[in-house]
N, C-alpha and C positions, 0 to 999 in steps of 0.2 A: 524417691517419688512418691511411693506408697505412703510412706509416714506422713507426708503432706496430705495427700488426699484424704487421710483417716482424719486430719488434724482440721479438713475444712468444715466445720460446723462445732457445734456447742459441745461441752460434755467430756472432751478428749484430752488427753494427757496432755499434748504439746500446748492446746488451747490455756490450760492450768498453768504450764510453765511460764508462758508469756507474761502472766500477769506479775509474776515475781522480779522481772528485769528492770533495770532501772531504764530512765527514760531514752537515754543514749541509746542503749542496745536494743529499746523497742522500737525505736527511729530506724536502726538499721535492719531490722526484720522487713519492716515495712517496704524496704527498697529490693528484697531478695526477688520475690517472687509474687505473682497475683494472689496466690494463696493464703501467704503470710500476711501480704498485705491487707487482705480484709480480716483476717483474726488480727493484726497490730490496731487495725481501725476500729475495732470491738473493744481491746484494752483499753484505749485511749477514752473512750465512751465512760467505759467502767471507772477508769482513774476519775475522769471529771466529777461522776456522781459522787465518788467516795471523797475525792479531796476539795473539790470547790463548792462548799457548802453554804456560802453565801455571795451574792451577787457582786460584793465589792471584792472578791477574790480572783473575779474574771477580768482580764486584761480587754479594755474598752474596744481595742482595736483587732484583736484577733480575728482570724476568719474561721477557725476550726476548732473543734476540740483539743487536738493538739497541740496547737499554739497556745489556748488558754491554759492547758496543763503543762508545759514546757515552761512558758514565761511566770505563772505563779511559783512554781518551784524553783526556779533559778534565783527568781528576786528574793523570795522568803528565805532561802538559805544563804544568800550573800548578805541580807540585811540582818539574820540572826547571827552570822559570824561578827560582823560589825558590833551589834548590840553586846555580844558576850565579852567584849574587851572592857565594859564597864567603864568604871572611873579613868581609866587609862585615854578614854577617847577625847576628854578635855584637854591632856597633856599635848594635843595637837593643835591649838587654838592660838592665836595671836593676839596681842592687848596694847593699848596704848600707855604710855609712861612720859609724863612731862620731865623734859632735858631743863635742867637750870642752866647748863651751861649756854645754851643757845635760844632758851627761852621757847622751844619748839615741842609738838608731840611727835613721840618716836614709836614706831610700830616693830614690836618685837617679840620672838617666843614667850608664851609664859613660863614663869621660873618653874623649872623642873621638868621642862618640855622633853619630850621623846626625840631620843637622838637616831632611831630607826628600827624600825618594825613592818608589820604585814599590813599596816593602816595604809590605805591606797589612797592616791593624789583624788580630788575632785574634777568632776567633769562639769563646765560649764556651758556646754552645750546640749542643752535639754530641752529643744522647741518641740513644741505640739505635732509637728508633722513627722519628726523622726523616733521621738521616745514617748512612752508610757512611764506614769510617775507613780511610782510605789512606794507606802509608807508602813513602818514597824513603829509599834510603839509599847515600850516593854520596861521591867523595874530593871534600876541601875544595880542594885544589890544582887539579883540573881538573874537576870535575863527573862525571868516571867512574862510570857506573851499578855499583854493587856488588849491589844487591837492591831491588825494589819489589813493591807489591801491597796488596792488601785485608786488614788486620787487625782482630782482635776486641779488645774493650775486655773487662779483668776490673778493675773496681773502678776504681784509678790507674793499672792499667798495660795497655799495648798489646802483645800477644801478637804475637811474630814466627815462631812454631813451622811456619806453614804456608807460609812464603815459601822461594823457589830461592835457595840460597846456592851455587850450583855453580859461580858465576863469581867467586867470592870467594876465592881459595885461601887468604890469609892467616888467615881466620875459620876454615874447616874444618882449619887446623892448629893453631889456638887450641883449638878443640872436642877434637881428639884428644888434645892434652895436657892440657887438662882433664880428660877423662874417664880418663886412662890414670896421672895423677900425682894427682886427687884433692886431698886437703887440703895438699898439696906444691906444688901450682901457682903458682908466681909468687910463692915465699916469699923466694927469693932476691934482693935488691935488685941490680939492674943485670944478672940473668943473662939468658939465652936467652928465657924466658916472659916475663919482665918487660918487655924490651925489646920484644919482637913485639907485644904488647897495647896498650903505650903508644904506639908507633909507628902502628897502626892505628886506636887513638881519636884521636890528635892531628890526624889527616887524614881524618877521619869528619864528614860532613855529614849531620844527620837532619831531615828534613821530614815533617810530620803533617799531613794535609788530611782535612779533612771533606766528603764528597761528599752533595749533598741527593738524597734517595729522588726527589723528584718531579720537579725542573728539572735533576737531574744536572749542578748548577753546584756547582764546588768553593771552599772557604774554608779559610782556615790555621787551624789548631790550635795550632802551636809548630813552630818551627826553631832549632837551633841548631849551633855546631861546636866543635873544640877540646875532647874532651871527657880531660880532663887536664890539669894545669898545664904549660904551656910558654910562658908570657910573661912571666917574673919576678914575677908577681904572686902575692903570701903571702896566699891565702884558703884559708880550710878548706872553703868549698863546691865549689871548683874543683879537684877530684883524683881520682884512683884509689885504689879502696880493695880490694885483694885479698886474698881468704881463703881461698887453697886453691879448694876446688870452688865457691867464690859471689864475686861481685864488686860493685861499685858504681863505675859510670863519670860524674861529674858536669860538666858544662859551666858556665862561669862566668856568676853572674847569673840572674836571673829574667827573664821574658817577660811584659811589660805588655799586657791588652788593646788600648790606643792605643800605637801602634809609636814614635810620633813626639810631640814636645811635653811639658810641664811633666807630671813624675809625679803621679798622683792616688793618693793611699794607701788609696782605698776599691775600686780598680781591682782586677779579679781577676789574678793572677799566677801563673804556670806555672815550676816548676823542672824543666827537662828532663836525664833520667839514662837512662844506657843499663846494664843490669843484665845479668849471667848466673848460671846456677844448675845444678847438676848433680842429675838424677834419677834413682832405681835402681828398676826392677822387679825384684821377687823373686818366687819360686815360693811360694805361699801355704803348702803342707805342707811343703817341705824348707828353705826359705830361701834356696837358689839363688839367686843372682843373674842374671837373664835378659838383661838388657842396662841400658846407662846412655846417658845423651844429656844434653848442655848445651843448656838452654834459656834463650833470650834475649826481654828484654823492653825495651821503653821507659817509663820512669816520668813519668808528667806530673801 
């Protein structure tokens, strides 16, 4: 009791120790007694300031700093572990194959598919009332973080407009070129703009996570990489369609609810894509263009 009384303030040893606990142990400390709860609450404030350095890292439905810190750390760690699987992610997709035997399209696992690992099944229940969506974009080659954060869902599109792209210079350059060139962007196959977008998309891994608002537990909505044909597979669903100020970048195959085993035709499947579009604001009276922006979305 004496030690706890001494800790009831700033600058004491126990207060310093609390800042080194993981979030689970820090949460337990807050349930021990009033004194430790006060100190734990202060630690959550400190962690929020230290970790949540951009508004997009904050869960939109969180009620306090503890919920914001816990939800971000769990979602980011979960998404990072999925992203670390690199090219192995694409071994869990399903593809269509035309059967000459009965002239039908057959859904099957991709050639060289994974037969069993820690890659989780997908969740198909991520409604707005129960879940927040978290996205992580990284380089497939080394899992280097490009951007991450909580995003909003607009029908079948996950909007990335609020995320921090400041550490992704290639995307910032693409945005600049799309805005300045408009309908002329990327029309020259093999040109600088064409190569820039293709190089970025071929080394991109996208992970979408649903975070339960009650338990803060994350679950996988979708993940894939190589958004553009670069493996010798001649497939219409695995390409980048550049249409000036608008573009669609599709990864190969679809994602089934069950990531391993036989394919169930009745399972929910997701086709993951990355899209960009130009948005223009004009003066209502004069028609003068006020500004242009390049908006990015994930199609699921």
